[in-house]
FINU-714387 format. One line per 10 residues: their letters; for each residue x, y, z of C-alpha. Coordinates in steps of 0.001 Angstrom, whole numbers, padded with zeros to 6 digits, always signed. Layout:
N
A) X Y Z | ... $
***
This chain:
461
MLPVSGITVG) +041000 -096496 +010755 | +043486 -094837 +008966 | +042720 -091134 +008105 | +044324 -089741 +005448 | +043214 -085730 +006656 | +044860 -083994 +009357 | +048186 -084175 +007315 | +051085 -084416 +008670 | +053472 -084434 +012101 | +057773 -085130 +011791 $
VSVTVVTYFL) +058427 -082974 +008176 | +059227 -079761 +006901 | +055993 -077900 +006198 | +056913 -077307 +003021 | +055972 -080708 +002534 | +052767 -080392 +004289 | +051863 -077891 +002714 | +052347 -079068 -000737 | +050520 -082294 +000599 | +047933 -080635 +001441 $
NVHILLSIVA) +047902 -078322 -001666 | +047719 -081807 -003801 | +045159 -083678 -001677 | +042347 -080815 -001535 | +043373 -080610 -005532 | +042487 -084343 -006477 | +039247 -084304 -004377 | +038672 -081332 -006354 | +039101 -082618 -009302 | +037821 -086212 -009258 $
GVAAYFALNA) +034645 -084384 -007276 | +034468 -081930 -010422 | +034820 -085012 -013022 | +032445 -087219 -011322 | +030003 -084360 -011358 | +030222 -083800 -014701 | +030623 -087334 -015668 | +027267 -088086 -013984 | +025611 -085374 -015310 | +026577 -086538 -019132 $
WNERQPPLKS) +025900 -090457 -017801 | +022583 -089403 -017015 | +021815 -087352 -019945 | +022413 -090353 -022058 | +019640 -092579 -019746 | +016912 -093283 -021452 | +013486 -090494 -020198 | +011804 -091414 -017124 | +008790 -093545 -017673 | +005795 -093265 -016132 $
SYDYIIVGAG) +005548 -096884 -015408 | +008264 -099963 -015641 | +007975 -103633 -015356 | +009692 -103904 -012449 | +011065 -101243 -010281 | +013858 -102022 -007635 | +014555 -099409 -004514 | +017601 -099103 -003292 | +020927 -099255 -005201 | +023157 -101014 -002588 $
SAGCVVAARL) +024992 -104458 -002197 | +021974 -106302 -003426 | +020001 -103532 -005369 | +022619 -102837 -008098 | +022937 -106848 -008622 | +019039 -107542 -009562 | +019228 -104333 -011885 | +021603 -105515 -013797 | +020605 -109318 -013798 | +016861 -108172 -014686 $
SEDPNVSVLL) +018015 -105806 -017594 | +019643 -108255 -019236 | +016502 -109301 -020659 | +015777 -106676 -023004 | +012152 -107806 -023170 | +011549 -105899 -019985 | +011731 -102530 -018547 | +014020 -101579 -014980 | +013903 -098710 -012835 | +016534 -098911 -010284 $
VEAGGSDDTF) +015844 -096308 -007612 | +018676 -094647 -005040 | +018511 -091921 -001993 | +021776 -091175 -002835 | +024301 -090526 -005791 | +026624 -091418 -007546 | +029810 -093662 -005466 | +032486 -092532 -008176 | +034205 -090188 -006233 | +037800 -090304 -005169 $
LVNTPLSSPL) +037340 -091294 -001428 | +035110 -094205 -002344 | +037664 -095604 -004391 | +040094 -095106 -002669 | +040681 -098005 +000560 | +042280 -096029 +003044 | +039778 -092904 +003031 | +037154 -095300 +004122 | +036602 -094199 +007845 | +036124 -090611 +005525 $
LQRGELDWQY) +033165 -091880 +004681 | +031220 -092630 +007398 | +028549 -090046 +009214 | +028833 -087853 +005980 | +026845 -087219 +002954 | +026844 -091179 +001883 | +026108 -092395 +005483 | +022265 -092381 +006716 | +023675 -091672 +009808 | +021415 -093846 +011988 $
KTVPQTNSCM) +021586 -094207 +015696 | +020502 -097172 +017764 | +018301 -096154 +020682 | +019278 -094923 +023903 | +020786 -098258 +025381 | +020653 -099212 +029323 | +023013 -102412 +029686 | +025190 -101700 +026295 | +026594 -098139 +024675 | +027685 -097497 +028392 $
AHANGQSNWP) +031419 -095469 +026866 | +029001 -094126 +023687 | +027241 -090473 +023601 | +023817 -090545 +025335 | +024361 -094785 +025350 | +024124 -094695 +021615 | +025707 -096587 +019067 | +025994 -095136 +015354 | +024668 -097516 +012823 | +026694 -096419 +009604 $
RGKVLGGCSS) +024663 -097555 +005694 | +025501 -096284 +002595 | +022981 -093857 +001194 | +025287 -093959 -002225 | +025233 -096155 -005342 | +026421 -099437 -003394 | +025113 -098940 -000556 | +027024 -100075 +002041 | +029567 -101786 +000186 | +030825 -098063 -001194 $
INYMAYVRGN) +031544 -097048 +002832 | +032627 -100645 +004724 | +036399 -101682 +004904 | +036041 -104164 +002196 | +037234 -107338 +003819 | +035474 -109756 +001862 | +033914 -112244 +004684 | +030895 -114750 +003417 | +028302 -116345 +006466 | +029587 -119374 +007928 $
KADYDLWEKL) +028113 -122212 +006231 | +025683 -123098 +009767 | +024453 -119616 +008821 | +022698 -120346 +005996 | +021706 -124448 +006550 | +019270 -122651 +009344 | +017671 -120135 +007486 | +016971 -123787 +005116 | +016027 -125426 +008855 | +013508 -122197 +009641 $
GCKGWSYRDV) +011829 -122856 +006296 | +014143 -120692 +003907 | +013961 -122681 +000621 | +016764 -122777 -001410 | +018723 -120522 +001444 | +021327 -123600 +002741 | +025497 -122980 +002055 | +024927 -126022 -000830 | +022330 -123959 -003113 | +024108 -120234 -002347 $
LPYFMRSESN) +027843 -121071 -002626 | +027227 -121528 -006355 | +026051 -117855 -006752 | +029204 -116953 -004714 | +031461 -118504 -006736 | +029777 -116462 -009903 | +029831 -113580 -008568 | +033987 -113281 -008049 | +036857 -112890 -009224 | +039306 -113954 -006931 $
TRFRDSKYHG) +043451 -113344 -007970 | +044156 -116066 -005407 | +042142 -119207 -005218 | +042317 -119839 -009367 | +041345 -123400 -008447 | +038823 -123668 -005924 | +035957 -125293 -005163 | +034841 -122655 -003077 | +036035 -119511 -005603 | +035647 -117960 -008731 $
TDGPMGVSDL) +037890 -116249 -010941 | +035571 -114912 -014071 | +032754 -113082 -011979 | +032362 -109266 -012478 | +033576 -108437 -008433 | +037032 -108149 -007853 | +038530 -110276 -004835 | +041698 -110051 -003821 | +045033 -110075 -001154 | +046169 -106953 +000216 $
KEVNQHSRLF) +049681 -105825 -001872 | +051055 -105085 +001298 | +049906 -105638 +004747 | +051364 -103809 +008254 | +054159 -106256 +010139 | +051144 -106122 +013001 | +048790 -107725 +011122 | +051087 -110522 +010534 | +052302 -110933 +013926 | +047888 -111092 +014850 $
VDACDEVGIK) +047979 -113883 +013100 | +051596 -115506 +013929 | +050245 -114451 +018116 | +046289 -116720 +017381 | +048160 -119701 +016116 | +050786 -119440 +019133 | +047761 -119708 +021839 | +046164 -122594 +019556 | +043794 -120543 +017179 | +045519 -122111 +013804 $
KIDDYNGESQ) +046316 -120045 +010738 | +044147 -120430 +007903 | +044489 -119856 +004649 | +040514 -119264 +003431 | +038293 -119137 +006133 | +035802 -118583 +002599 | +036412 -122678 +002380 | +036307 -125302 +004140 | +036076 -124088 +007441 | +035743 -120722 +009150 $
FGAGLCQVTQ) +037980 -121585 +012265 | +041219 -120026 +012963 | +043206 -116505 +011612 | +044425 -115216 +008802 | +044968 -112271 +006365 | +041506 -110904 +004968 | +041083 -110891 +001114 | +039478 -107454 +000198 | +037017 -106051 -002816 | +039134 -104746 -003885 $
EGGVRANTSR) +040036 -104815 -008044 | +044075 -103505 -008950 | +043837 -101525 -005338 | +040296 -099341 -005819 | +037202 -100045 -004235 | +035212 -103020 -005991 | +031891 -102294 -004804 | +028834 -103535 -006328 | +027747 -100465 -008092 | +031150 -100709 -009674 $
AFLRPARGRA) +031478 -104467 -010190 | +027656 -104700 -011810 | +025550 -101428 -012204 | +028653 -099785 -014201 | +028537 -102357 -017037 | +024800 -102302 -016990 | +023948 -099209 -017210 | +024351 -098335 -020875 | +020938 -100578 -021701 | +017852 -098951 -023257 $
NLRILTKAHV) +016061 -100634 -020735 | +017441 -099686 -017666 | +017242 -096290 -016084 | +019024 -095558 -012903 | +017058 -092812 -010268 | +019156 -091210 -007693 | +018983 -088857 -005275 | +015159 -090175 -005644 | +014027 -090598 -001491 | +011775 -093609 -001705 $
TGIVFNAQKE) +008137 -092745 +000365 | +005974 -095949 -000189 | +004767 -098243 -001481 | +001420 -097937 -004090 | -001108 -100983 -003242 | -004027 -101704 -005147 | -007290 -103066 -003998 | -005826 -106730 -004510 | -003706 -105385 -002115 | -000916 -106324 -004995 $
AIGIRYVVGK) +002131 -103638 -005129 | +001364 -101382 -008434 | +004246 -098947 -008099 | +005992 -096297 -005520 | +005694 -093335 -004015 | +008745 -091125 -004623 | +009917 -087485 -003837 | +012971 -085469 -005753 | +015067 -082384 -003979 | +014481 -081055 -000714 $
KGSAEQMIQA) +012450 -082430 +002392 | +008600 -081218 +001294 | +009193 -081971 -002199 | +006298 -083102 -003988 | +005697 -086716 -003982 | +005575 -088426 -007486 | +004549 -092117 -008395 | +006092 -094241 -011008 | +003526 -097499 -011821 | +005292 -100998 -011582 $
NKEVILSAGA) +003358 -103340 -014339 | +004999 -106378 -013142 | +007015 -106244 -009212 | +008314 -103742 -006458 | +011794 -105110 -005630 | +012295 -103916 -001900 | +016591 -103780 -001605 | +016778 -100520 +000686 | +018641 -102964 +003743 | +018010 -104272 +007238 $
VGSPQLLLLS) +016484 -100585 +008058 | +014810 -099109 +004670 | +012944 -102117 +003748 | +011297 -102551 +006779 | +010324 -099060 +007294 | +008890 -098502 +003279 | +006692 -101322 +004564 | +005387 -099969 +007664 | +004620 -096498 +006342 | +002890 -097678 +003167 $
GVGPKQQLEQ) +000383 -100149 +005800 | +002218 -103140 +005837 | +003245 -104310 +009539 | +001456 -104835 +013032 | -002043 -103549 +013122 | -002295 -101998 +016412 | +001465 -099640 +015647 | +000179 -098354 +012452 | -003347 -097594 +013782 | -001500 -095466 +016604 $
LGIPVVADLP) +000051 -094113 +013850 | -002809 -093125 +012363 | -001386 -095521 +008762 | -004393 -096946 +006964 | -003646 -100896 +007123 | -003427 -102996 +003862 | -001870 -105765 +006084 | -001682 -107436 +009515 | +001822 -108571 +009730 | +003262 -108556 +012986 $
GVGENMQDHL) +006897 -109594 +011785 | +007619 -106514 +009799 | +009774 -104552 +011951 | +010883 -107029 +014279 | +013793 -109954 +015264 | +016711 -107124 +014451 | +019746 -108683 +015478 | +023456 -107680 +014336 | +026509 -108208 +015573 | +028105 -106387 +018501 $
MTGLGYYSKL) +031930 -105616 +019053 | +033593 -103633 +021079 | +037356 -102199 +020762 | +040352 -102847 +022387 | +043890 -100236 +022169 | +047403 -101171 +022023 | +050359 -099581 +022453 | +053154 -101007 +020491 | +056526 -099741 +019812 | +056394 -101002 +016440 $
PSYTESSVGT) +055584 -098490 +013385 | +051625 -098605 +012358 | +049425 -096627 +010385 | +049400 -093236 +011868 | +048634 -090051 +010467 | +052450 -088936 +010258 | +053426 -092320 +008606 | +051034 -092765 +005933 | +049918 -089485 +005025 | +052457 -088515 +002846 $
LPNLINYLLY) +053418 -086955 -000325 | +055222 -090622 -001801 | +052740 -092507 -000188 | +050136 -090359 -002275 | +052142 -090797 -005570 | +053159 -094321 -005084 | +049259 -094803 -004850 | +047921 -092284 -007692 | +050890 -094104 -010046 | +050686 -097847 -009222 $
KDGPFQSNGL) +047905 -098213 -006378 | +050207 -099654 -004090 | +051103 -098882 -000513 | +049235 -098249 +002429 | +046715 -096033 +000673 | +045277 -099266 -001178 | +045321 -100702 +002266 | +041892 -101036 +004067 | +043075 -100884 +007488 | +041124 -104078 +008705 $
ECTAFVSTGL) +043771 -106350 +007003 | +043282 -109684 +009536 | +040861 -111586 +011055 | +039979 -114533 +013557 | +036803 -116711 +014243 | +036939 -118937 +017473 | +034069 -120811 +019459 | +033725 -120425 +022833 | +032061 -123679 +023778 | +029379 -121607 +025283 $
RDDLLGAPDI) +026723 -122027 +022489 | +025537 -125817 +021172 | +022998 -123876 +019021 | +024839 -122639 +016349 | +025448 -125744 +014346 | +029258 -126211 +014547 | +029589 -122207 +013999 | +031862 -119507 +015817 | +030324 -117559 +018110 | +033452 -114715 +017902 $
QIHCFASVGN) +035012 -112919 +015404 | +038574 -110991 +016571 | +038887 -108010 +013925 | +042412 -106377 +013979 | +043459 -103290 +012845 | +047179 -102198 +012276 | +046280 -098968 +013718 | +044845 -097364 +017073 | +043277 -094687 +015263 | +042180 -090985 +016287 $
VKDFKNLNFR) +039730 -088771 +018137 | +037695 -088632 +013604 | +037576 -092658 +014623 | +036035 -092940 +017850 | +033772 -090761 +016902 | +032313 -092405 +014282 | +031647 -094978 +016865 | +029788 -092657 +019073 | +031887 -093192 +021706 | +032650 -090115 +024426 $
TEFMLEDMVK) +036031 -088239 +024643 | +036703 -089840 +028435 | +036793 -093348 +026814 | +039324 -092205 +024352 | +043091 -092729 +024776 | +044653 -089861 +025962 | +047331 -089238 +024157 | +044936 -089616 +021176 | +042614 -086888 +022131 | +045740 -084435 +022700 $
GKTINGMTFL) +047134 -085655 +018845 | +049802 -087300 +019964 | +051206 -090006 +017707 | +050573 -093018 +018795 | +051467 -096362 +017450 | +049824 -099276 +018327 | +046705 -101764 +017333 | +043129 -102488 +018116 | +041247 -105391 +018279 | +037863 -105886 +017911 $
PILLHPKSKG) +035822 -108633 +019648 | +032472 -109322 +017600 | +029741 -111267 +019428 | +028624 -112983 +016221 | +025193 -114051 +017899 | +023823 -112315 +020518 | +020646 -113714 +021865 | +019332 -110235 +022051 | +017031 -108850 +019239 | +015964 -105340 +018229 $
A) +012950 -103630 +016666 $
***
């Protein structure tokens, strides 16, 4: 919610112009550097083969990890296919730029279907649903708050039949993956994993006041919401390393991308899974380039691994003939397997935004978008540019649900900003539901609460 464009108010024209020129120059330099770096890396990659042992569809939060782990075995070949491009850009790396990454080329830009009982403040009754279309997936465009699922969530999965997914089973993998800079001696955290997890170097005073206010009304301060108990309010840890976004591409994929047995294919849109007569997945179909380009095929000697996210994976199964028979036949898709559950049971946490004015300084365009702040970040990776904006959170229980095995049913995010029009456009809000001063472009100090319903009973498809 902390934009770095449209800068600045209340400073001299000379400084504004200089800052804008520096920002534009840095963006151009970073973009050119990333372009040539990606081209050089692509040229160093092994030639694309007609078959691989493992084909992974989607280089997102999970796909990067799977590719890195599988390719540790030099005796197997691995192909990782991603529809988006490189994540190594100035905007992706800079935490403050998170709002600028949504509704752009790094985002699939999904929208929900028009709603009748919700999203009433949204244009056409639709909610924007950002999903990463870039190496690292959503870990490249999110706000980096390091929040694991609740213990009870994983234990419920096991009770539902997902053997090996209890909290007891998954905790060692959480610990193995992270390099936590604060919890150096904890039974819940690791210190030598590939993914950086740290405290923010600097937080706005509104974030600390939020935690203090929660404590005053009985929501206790908590040091580690990923530890013994999730209930309470505290400052967020973030997936950053030295003030730079630590997405799964940076943490897992980049150290592995020089391996001779790993090929990473970007800007390639997978259109279907290829099955043999025994209904075994034997490859993928994909296109490179503009819409309408000719489909190509690559064979999988062992497995095709779908890691295309909550939307992309079931969509690919459906397009490939795996799903509810009646729906597939209505769309003229040959049925490979009649599996009614594919594409159903979609669940997500719902939230709304509540903005408040404040007399205290918060993150605004005029206070953040200054030349000293930019230089401070470029030299020391410090100051407001290293903030994700989402600096604190709280977990509470309303007492209205007895089916969650002790898990909280409400989470409250707090941003030390009321944002601007672009931020609310990211949420697809209609202009009449934005603060009048915001629409007029005035500088507003304040904060935004985001109450989140963690376990809604409604389900979609």
